Each structure stands twice: as C-alpha cells, then as structure tokens.
N, C-alpha and C positions, 0 to 999 in steps of 0.2 A: 400656271392659269393667270387670265387675265382677268380684269379688273372687273368688267364685267359678270365674268365666274361660268362664263359660257362650258359647257360640254365637252371636251378634248377627246379625240380617237389618237393614238398612236399604234404605229402598224410595228410588226418589224423592222420592218426598209424605215419605218420611223426614224425608231430607238436606235437601228442601226445605225442612221446616219445623223445621234448627235453627237458621233465622235467619243466618248466616255469611255476611259477606258479600264480596265480591269481592279486596278491600284486604287483607281477614282470607288469600286463601288466598294475595295474591300475597306477601304478608311471610313465611307460610310455605315458600313456592315458595326465595324469596332467602335464610331462613334453609339450604334443602336445597344450595340450589349453595353456598355456605357451606362447606358439611358434607364437599361434593363436594372441591371444590378442599381443602380441608386433607385430602382421603385420606378422609375417614368415613364418605362413603356412596358406596354402586360400583349401577351400573346396565350394562348391555352396551345396546346399539342394539337399539331392537326390531324386531319382526319380522311383515314383511309379504308375504302372497298375493294375486293380484289371483287369484281363480276363474274367472272370466268375468260374463257380462252386467251389467256394469256395478258388482260389488261390489268390497268391500274391509275387509281382514279384516286385523284386525294386533292383534299381543300384547307386552306390558311385563312386565321384571321388574325389580327393584330393591330393594334391602336395605342399611337403615342401622345405622349405628355405635345408634339409640335403642331396635334392641329389635325392628325390624319387620321382613317379610317383605311386601311388596304386586309382586300380579302381575294385568294385569287385560287380557280378552279383546272388540275389538270388531267390530262388522261396519259396513258400512256398503252399505246394496240401494237402490239408486234405486227399485226399485219399489217400495215399503215404503208409500208416499205414499198410492198407489191399492188400496192393501187393506186403508187405512185405519190403517198401522203408523208409526209414527216412523223416517225414513230412515236411525238409528242407534241399534244396540241393543249391549248385552254385559254384564259384568257383573265385580265386583272380589269375590277374597281378600286377606285382612288377615291374617298367619301372625307368629308367634314367632317370631324368629329364632333364638335357644335352641332352641327345642325343637321347631319345624316343624311346632305346633298349630293347625287354625284359628283364628283365633281373630273372623273379621267376614266373612260376603259383606254386598257393599255393591252395587247397581245402578249403571250406569255411566251412564247418561244425563246426570246432572244433576251428577254428579264431570265428568264431558267438558266438558259445558260453560262448568262453572265456573273450570278449570285453563285450561284454552283461552284463556282473557279475559283469566283471572290472567298466565299467561303476557306475552301482550301488555299487558297493565298493568304486567310486572316492565319490559320491555322499552320501553314507551314513555313510563318515569317518566323515560329516557335517552336516550331521543330523539330526544324530542317537541317541537315549541313546548311549553310550562306554558300561556303563552295561548292557546293554541288554541277557535277555537268554533266548526269547520264541523265536521260527521262524516261521509264518505260512506260510503254501504255499498255493495259490488256483490255481489249476495244478499241474502235475507231471510229467510234462517233462522232454527235456533235462534243459531248464535253470532254471525248479527251479533243477537239480543236481549240476549242473554249480554254482547257488547263494547260494545253501546249501556250497557247498568247500568255497566259497570267503566270505560269512558271518563268516566261524569256523574260517578262519584268524585272524577275527578282533575284534571278541565280544568276551564277555564267554559264548559259550552258552550250556543250558541244557537241554532245548528240544524241540520237535519239534511239532506242529499242523501242518494235514495234509488233503486239503481237492482237491477231482477228481473225474471223471466220470468214468474213469476204476479199478475195482481191483486193477489191476494188476500192474501200474504204482504208483498208490498209497503204496501199499503192496511193492516194489523194493525200493520208498525212504523211509519210514518209516524201513527199511531192511539195506540201506545204513548210514542214522544217526544214527543207534544200534549200527552200525559198528565203530562210529567215537565216542562211549561213550556216546549218548546223549538218552534221556527217547522218541519215538518217538510215537504218535497217532495220529490215522483216524477220522479226524471229519465225521458223516454227516451229518452236517448243516452251512451251509460257515456265518454264525455267529458268532457261536462259536473258529472260528479260528479269527474272528479280533478282539474279546474280549481277548481274552489272550494271543497275540504275543504282544510283543512289539517290532518284525519289519515282515513285511509283503511283503509274493512276491506275485504277479499275472501276471500270465504267462497263458493265456488260449490262444483256438488257433485262429488266425486273422479273426474270422467269424463275422462280422460286424452283419447277421442274428439276434446273440445273444442278448438276452434280457437282461438289466442289472440285477443281482443279488446280489451285492455287493452294501450297505449305508456305504458312510465314519464317520457317525456317530455311527460304531459301534466297533470302535476303542478307548483304549486308548488316552487317554490327551498326552502321550509321543512317540503317536506309530510312524514310522516312515515305510513307504510304497515305496517298487519297484513297478513300475507297466511297465511293457515291452510288455505290450497288448492293445498300445492304447487307455486307458481307457473301453474298452468296456466291461468286466461284471461291470463296477460300474455303479450306476444310477446317472443321471447329479441334480437329483434336493440333492442330500447328498453331492455332491464335495464342496459345502465351507465350508463343515466341516474342511476339510484343509485349516491353519491356513499362511502356506508355499505350494506352486507350483514350485517347479521349471522340466522347459525341458528342454531337452540334447540341441534344438539350438531354439533361436525365431525366426531367418527367415525363418528354416524347417517349425518352426509350423505356423506361421501367413502366410505363403504360401499356405500347406498345403489344397488339397480338401473338405479333412476328419477331421476338428480338434477335438481333440482329448477331449479340452472342450476350455470352453468362452477362450480368449488369454485376455480376463483385468485381466480375475483370476490368471494368470501368474507373481509371482514376481520374476523369471530371472532363466538364462538358466546356464548350464555348465561351462561356460566360464568364468561366473561373478563370480561365487560361487568359484570356484577357485582360480580366478586374484585379491579375495578380493573387486570385484564391487560393490559388495549388502551391503548395510549399515545393521551392524549387527544386530541391532533392530527391522527388515526384518523381520529377522527366528524364527519363531514360530514354533510351536507342535504344535498338530499334525502335522505331513511333509508328504509329496507325492514327489518322483521322478520318469515326466512321460515320458517317451519317446520312438522314434520310436527306436531306433540305429542310429548313423549318422558316416559318413566319417573318418572323422576325430578317433571313435574306432578302425576303421576296419585301418587306417591305422598305426597307432598306435603299435597294436599287430602283423601287418604283419611285419611292419619293425623289430620289436625285434625277430619274429620267424627267419628271412631270414636269420640277422645278428649272433645269435647265432647256426643257420646250418652251416653259413661259418666257425665257432668258433671250430665248430666241425669236420672241412674239410667235408663237406656236400657237 
C-alpha cells in the first residue's frame, strides 16, 4: 500500500497478473497457521447461509498481529453459468487493524481459487505420497484447474484422470493437462478415477441435493484426497476407509449446521498438522483433507497480494 494510504482496488485480472504462485500462498498459509498456534492470529468460524435455489452464501473475518483485518463475502450461484456468469462471486476487504480504515478491496474469485488449492497443498505436503504421479479429478471447474497447477508444483505428475458432468469442462481440463506435458484421460465412471489416482480432488457444486456417488473404499491404500466440496459426493458409509481425516478447523466443523462427516472421525485440523501437534503415529493412509475453506486462507492470500501490489507500486 502507498505511503499516502490510498484505497487500492485489485480486480481478479490485476491479481492474476501479480504472478503469485500457489506455493507462495501455501507458504503464507503455513506462516499464518503457525501464528495462530502461537496465539497471534484470530478468526471465528465462517458464517454460512443457504438462501435456497442451490445458492450458498458465506462470509469470513480474520485479524492478525501483523496489522490487518480481512473480511470476505462469497456466494455460490449454480444457475450463473446459464447466464454467462461465474458460479462463484464475491469481494474481499482489507482494513488497517489499528484504525479500522479500509485500505484495499479485492475481487474474491482469484483469491478463492488459489487459496483453496494452496490449503490442499499444505495438507498434501504432509499427507500424500511425495512420489505421486497420477491425479484424479471429480469435478472439472475452477478448483480442478487451480489444484492441477498447485499439485504440479509439488508432485512429479505424469497423468490426469477426469470425471465430470459437462463434456466442455472435461475437455478443457484434459487440454490444460496435456499442455503441461501430462497424459490426460476422460473417464466415464468415477470409480475408475478413484482406483487409478494417487491424488484425488473432488470439487463438485455445493448442492446438498446431490446423491453421494463416491466410495472411499475404491481408493488406493496410499491415496490422498483433497475434498473441497463438503464431502457431498462421498458416501457416508465409505468414509471410515480414510485412516486419517484432517479438516481445516475443528471449531468451525464442530459448530457447522451441516457437518461434513461425523466429528469423531476427525483426526485433527490444519493448524495441528502444520504446528506438529498431532502424533505422527496417527497419520495413516489413505488420508483426506476435507475442508470448507477458512478465513485464515483468505487472510494469507489477500495480504500476500496486497503486499505484492504495493511492492510493484500499484
């Protein structure tokens, strides 16, 4: 931010042009998780409203000892693509923690995409097989693309398996993977994706009317799953097949009106994982990171972006 403390607006296009890589956001998230473990970062569970028609509205709030307050509001509107609009839209405000003065407004789509993939990266660094070569996608939208970019930074990927409802998005994801030098296969059965993949990413629409169609018992014994869709597509009776389940925040999950899975099946949360508060004996495979998204991720990504923009004189 400028010395005059002028209000900054960063559009999704501006944010994408800053050149921030997923691993940088993951590193920033890890630093913020450590700050939380030390008691210098504060964030309540996010607020969620389901107003009907498949819409999903959420807001987050966070404050850090490094001088910022970040709040975000995002709405998922499943009917938007029919109108030629992104299904996810929102905005982020960055304020001065000491004065409460608004310093920056950011479009939320780019931040939401990269911070979600970065959260998965933080978990995957600790839970996935570092030699993973095949990644499988259930759902082919923004999160699939952002996770492909993120996981390609961490793992020696060679192959992508894709299952989705819309052929256009399936083809788009396969073409993206091929452009990265990877083999890409469109699967007609979700079971094939889970059986083949070392890494699995599920990112279907947040629609609780969808009947679960994935069984964790189909996974490889050494698999890691990044579950970004509140476990909606996963059969509840199959979830015990996961030997380790990490959520983004224990309190948030415990207080949620719609739990992703039985709370007693949760091994720990992301802060505990990163801060070394979990016994390594508890970490077994197959493993899952099941998450709703936390304000900490939005905070870390937003502050990184604002600082990068300031360094560039924006």
